[in-house]
N, C-alpha and C positions, 0 to 999 in steps of 0.2 A: 465343387464340380464332380459330377457323377463319373465313376470309373468302373469299367468292366473289362474282363480279360479280352473279349473279342467283340468288335462291332462288325456286323454283317450288313452290307449295303444292298438293299433290294429284297422285297418279299414276293418274288415271283417263283417260278419253278426251281431256280437255282438257290435262291436264298433260303427257302423252306427246306430243301434237301441238305444244304450246308448246316443249318441249325440242327436237323435231326442227327447227322453224323457227328457233329460236335458234342451233342448231349449224350450220345450213346458210346462214342469212342474216346471222348475226352471229358468224362462226366464232371471233373473238377473245375471246368472252365465256365465262368459266368459270361453271358453274352446278351446283346440287344440287337434287334433287327430294325434298321432305319429304312422306312419306305416313304418315298416322295408323294405317292398317291394316297387315296383314302380307302384302298381295298387291296386285298391279296390277289395275286395273279400275274403281275408284271405284264409281259407282252399279251398274255391271254385276257387280261382285263382291259388293256389299251385297245386292241383290235376288235372292232364290232361290225365290220363290214359283212354284207350278206354271204353266208356260206362259210365263214372263216372256220378253218379246220387244221388239224395237224398235217405236216407234210412228211411225216414218218410214222411208222406204226406205233401205237400206244404201249405195246409191250416192251419196247426199248425206250420210248420217250417217258414213260411213267417211272416212278421210283422202284428200285429193286426190292426195297423193304416194305412196299405196300402194293399188293397185287392190283392190277387193273382188271375189274370184273365186268365192265360194260361189254355188250356184244360187239360194238363197233371197234375194229382195229384202227381205222382212220376216223378219229373222233372229231366232233364239233367243238368249237371254241368254248361254248358255254359248259359243256361236260368237263373239259379240261380245267377250266377255271374253278368249278365246283370241286373237282378232285384235289386241286392244290389247297383250296380253302379248308376242306374237310380234313386233309392230312395235317394242316397246321393246328386245327382244333383237337384232333385225336391225340396228338403227341405233345400237347401243352406248349406249342411254339407260338400260338396266336397271342398269348398273354405277354410275350416278349417283344411284340412288334410295336413300334412307335410310328404311327401314321402321320402324314403331313410333314415329314422331316426330309427335306431335299438337301442332301449333302453337297456342299459347294467347295469345301476345302479340307485338307488333312495335312498336318504338319508333324513331322517326326523330330523328337528331341533326343539326342543320344545320351545326354546327361541323365535324363529321367527314364530312358528306354521306354518311351510311350508316344502314342499318337494323340494329338489334339484334333478332334473331328468337329468341324463347323457345319451346322445345318441351318437352313432357312426355314423357320416355322412361323406361319402367319405374318410374314413380312419382317420378322425379327431374326437376328442371328443367335443361335444357341450352341454352346460348346459342351463337349464331354470328352473324356480321355479313355483310351484303351491300350492294351499291350499289343494287340494284333488286329489288323484291318483286313477284312475279307470282302473284296468287291464282287458282288453277285448280281450286278445290274446289266449283264450282257454287253453287247457292243452296238446296239441301235440307239439312235438319238430319239428320245420320246417326245421331244419338243418340236421337232421339224422333220418332215419327210423330204425326199429328193424329187424335185420337179425341174426338168430342163427349162431353159428360156425358149418358149415357143413363140415365134413371130406372130403378132396379131392376136394373141390370146385375149387381150383387153377388148377386142372387137366382138368376141363371141357373146351372143345374147342369151345363151342357155346357162346351165349350171355346171360348174367345174368342181369336182370332188377328189380329194386324195384319200385313199383307203384308210390311212392311218388316223384320219380325223373324220370318220363317217358321221354325218348328221342323222339324228334319230328320226327327223321328220321329212327325210328326202322321199319324194313321191316320183317314182319312175314308171308307174303302171301305164302300159300302152305307149310309152315313149321310145324314141330312137336313142339308143345308148351306144357310145363308142368307148371301149376300154383300151387305153394305150398301155402296151406292155405285153410281155410274153412269159413272165416268170410265174411262180406258184400263185401269187395273188391274183393276177389276171386270169389264170386258168381256173381258179376257184370262182371268181366273180362271174365268168361267162355263163355257166349253166345255172348258177343261182339267180342271177338277175333276169335270165331269159324266161323264168317262170312267170314273171309279171310284166316285163317290158314288151313293147311292140316288136322290137328286134334289137339284138346286141351284136355289135361288130368288135372283134378284137383286132386292133391295129398294132402290128408288130414290125419292128425294124429288122429283126432277125429271129428265126424260129428257135424253139427250145426242144430238147429231147423230152418226150412225154411217154409215159407208159401207164397202163391201167392195172390196178390190183383190186382184189375183192375187199369190200369194206369190212366184212367179217372173216375172221381167221378160223377156218374149219378145223384145223389141227388143234388150235387152242380150245375150241368148243368141245372137241372130243376128249382132250386131256382133263378138262374141268369136270367131266362126267365120271371120271375114274380116279382122279387125284384131288387132294385138298387144294384150296386156292393158291397157297404159297408155292408148293412144288410145281403145279401146273403153270403158274406165272413164270417161274425161273426157267423151266424147260422151253416155254414159248419164247422167252427173252433170248436164250442161247440160240435157239433155232433161227429167229429173225435176225439177230446180230450176225450170225455166220452167213446167212443168205445175203444180207445187205453188203457186208464187207467183202464176201467172196465175189459178188457181182462187180463191185467197185474194182477189185484187183483184176478181174477178167477184162473189164473195160480198159484199164490202163495198160495192160500187157498186150491185149489183142483188140485195139481200137477199131479196126476195119470189120472184124467179125461182130463186135458189139454194135457198131453202127448199123450193120445190115439187119441184125436181129430187131433192134428198136424201131427202125424205119419200116420194116415189114409188118411188125405188130401194129404200128400206128396206121399204116396205109390200108391194112385189112379191116380197120374199124370205122373209117370215115365213109361218107357217102360216095357212091359211084361217080366217077368223073372229078373227084376232088383233086385240085392241083397239088402235086407232091412238093412243090417249092415251099408251101406253107408249113411243111413238116420236116424240112431238111436243113438242119443247122450247118453253119460254116465251120464248126469246131468239132473236136472229137468228144465222144461221151465222157462225162465227168470232168471236162475242162471247166464246165459250169455244173451247178446242181441239176440233177435229174428230177423232173416234175412228175408227181404221181396223181392220177385221177381215180377216185374210188368207184368201182363198178362201172367204169367207162362213162361217167356222167357227161363229160365233155363231148365224147363221140356221139352219144345219144342225142344231145342237144343239136349238134350239127346235122345229124341225119333227119331230124324233124323239121329242119329249116328255121328254127327259132334263133339261130345265131350263124355268124360267118366269120371267117378269118381273112384279113387282108395283110399282105406283106409289102410294105412300101415305106417311104420316108415322108415326114411332114414338111410341106412347103410353108404353109402358114394357116392360121385360123382366120375365119371370117364370121360374119354375123350368124350364119346358119349351120356352120360346121367346120370341116377341115379340108383344106386343099392339099393334095398329095403331089409329090415330085413327078409322078407319072401323068399328072393332069386330071386324075379322078377326084371326085368330090364326095366326101362322106357327110351326109346330113346328120345332124345330132341335136337332140334336146338336152342330153346329159353327157358330159365327158368325164370319165374317171381316169385319173393319171396314176395308174399302177406302175409307175416308172422307177420304183425302188425306194430304198431307205438310205439314210445317212449313217455312216459308221463313226463312232467315237471311241476314244480310249478311256478306260477307267471311269465311265459314266460322266465324263466332262469335269471330274473333280480335280481341282488344282492341288497338286501334290508337291510338297517340298520336304527336303531332308536337311535338317540343321540350317534352315534358311535358304538352301539352294534349290531352286525350282527344278522339278523333274520333267523332262520332255520324253514321254514314252517312246517316241520314234527313234530316239538316240540310244535306247537301251535294248538289251537282249532279253528274251523271255526264257526262263529256265523251267524245264519240265512242263512247259505249256501253261504255267500259272504264276511264277514269281518273276520279279523284275530285277535285273542285275543291279547291284548297288543300292537297292532299296530294302531296308530292314523290315521284317515282320509285316509283310504285305503280300497278299495273293489275289489273283484275278481269275475268276471262274469263266472259262471259255469251253464250249462244247465242240463237237466235231463238225466239219463242213461236209464230210462225205457219208455220214451216218447220223443216227439220232444224237441230238444235243446231249441228252442225259447220260449216254454211255461214257462220254469223256468227262462230263461235269461231275459225275459220281466219283470218278477216280481222283478229281481235284478235291472234292469234299473229304474223302478218306485220307488223302495225303496230308491235308492241313490238320486234321484231327490227330493223325499219327505224329506229325511235326510238333504240335503243341505238347503232346505227351512226352516226346523225346526231349524237348527243351526243359520241361518241368523236372524230369528225372535226372538231367545232367546239370541243372543249375544255370542254364542259359537264359539270359533276359532278352537277347536279340540274335537273329540269324538272317543272313541275306546271301544270295548267290554271289559268288566272287566275280566282281566286274572284270578282273584280269584273266579269268579262266577261259574266256572265249575270245576268239579273234577272227580276222578275215571278214569277207563280205557276208552280210546277213541276207536271209531270205524272208519273204513276207510271212507274217504270222498266220495268215489265212491263205491256204494253197488252192486258190481258184482264180479263174479268169473272168468271173462275173463282174458286171459293171460296178456294183456296190463295193466289191473288194478292190477293184482297180482305183476307184475314187478314194479309197482309204490309204493309198500309198502316201507316206509322209505323216500318217496319223498313228498307226498301231506300232507296238514294239516289234522287233525283228527276231527271227529264229537263227540260231547258229546252225552249222552244218553237221555237227557231231552230237551224239547223245551226251548228256541229257538236255541239250539246248534245242531240241526239236521234238515234234510229236510225230509218231509213226503213222497216224491216221488208220491205225488197226487196233481195235479195242482189245483183242486177245494178246497182242504183243505188249501194248501199253499197260494192260492189267498185270501181266507178268513182271514187267519192269517196276511197276508201282509197288509190288509186294516184296521184291527181292533187293531193291536198291538200298544201299547204305544211306541213311539220312544225312550223314556227314559229308557226302560226296560233293566236292566243289562248293561248299558252304563256308562262310566266314561267321564265326560265333563270338558272342560277347557274354562273358560270365558276370554274375552279380558281384558287385564290389563288396 
């Protein structure tokens, strides 16, 4: 049976970043990357709906060790996918990827201090062992999206599509399209589909805070003219991280002022006479994620009359469209259910420790990445209030440092002390968004004290990541 020091699960943005940090910061570690799909990219290979793009700027979403050199700060999905693929090729990671390996189970044996990882490959089960397991598959279910039970949906004579499984041959040119949802996916689809569709209606139950940002970063462009790519990238990254986290802190401390700023910006961009109810959420800024539209493409589409927004609830579907609770009827040829994603823990991999099944929801998450009472396992999770990669990179670096620490001290296993945290846990994801609320009972919990929580502030977390004693609240096992 093949054995490596580290198995990384997932060859998306996180998996490739983790492999790079491992190879550079813990160069003595052998590793393999197991990927269920047949290509690099993860989420960016899965999502192929029209206009798919980043929901945060690429200077913070990209890798800190490989500058983002495209002009677009809000990048298209295809560009991001190519960036991840080329990073894997450039740093020799591609040759370590095992495609078509869907990890279904992992069992830890204390006597051997190793994981036995079980993957499904071409319908058969294949096993290999490793000393450390790094889960880099995110928290979305790749096999199934979330769609509510809509009454009468079976009566609809048109086409129903979920963005997660976009058909390549879908023809919506000149047709009436209804996009159900108000999150980042729906806001992306509206202007993109409106270029070909007869008309696109975004049907939302509740509005989302939306703001517009330039698709190209003028400061970054200026820095690249006078500085090499690396320093220009790092300065832009710091600037954008400070801006994003600073505005988040402002929103949480002064919600009324932030609400007024966001609503005034949006109201000033929509057509004259546009009903403000379609832009006014019932919650405070950053209770849910803030949605960004590059160069105001959503507002431009509304002003041209190519699209519209309706705020209402669905009563039922019928043969020709959707009946709303208000009595209005939306005619539709195509309905896109941009109603969210399903959240899963640890990639739906069945985990057990010495034969005892691990339920993630009954455990606490340590430093935002390790699970209490589970040896030699880490789970890469990004920020909810800023770019995913800002937090993910801290996780990659921590694991690399942890492995070096274990090697230097003769440890064969380490885990967060299950007795070091007590009291009521908090959700691992600090948002009120629907997909997060549906994940209650699925994800591990945060404790209320450091290091059992994440500060949601990259600058503070980066400081903690560098200064924290790696032995803090850890239980170690030495080689016998």
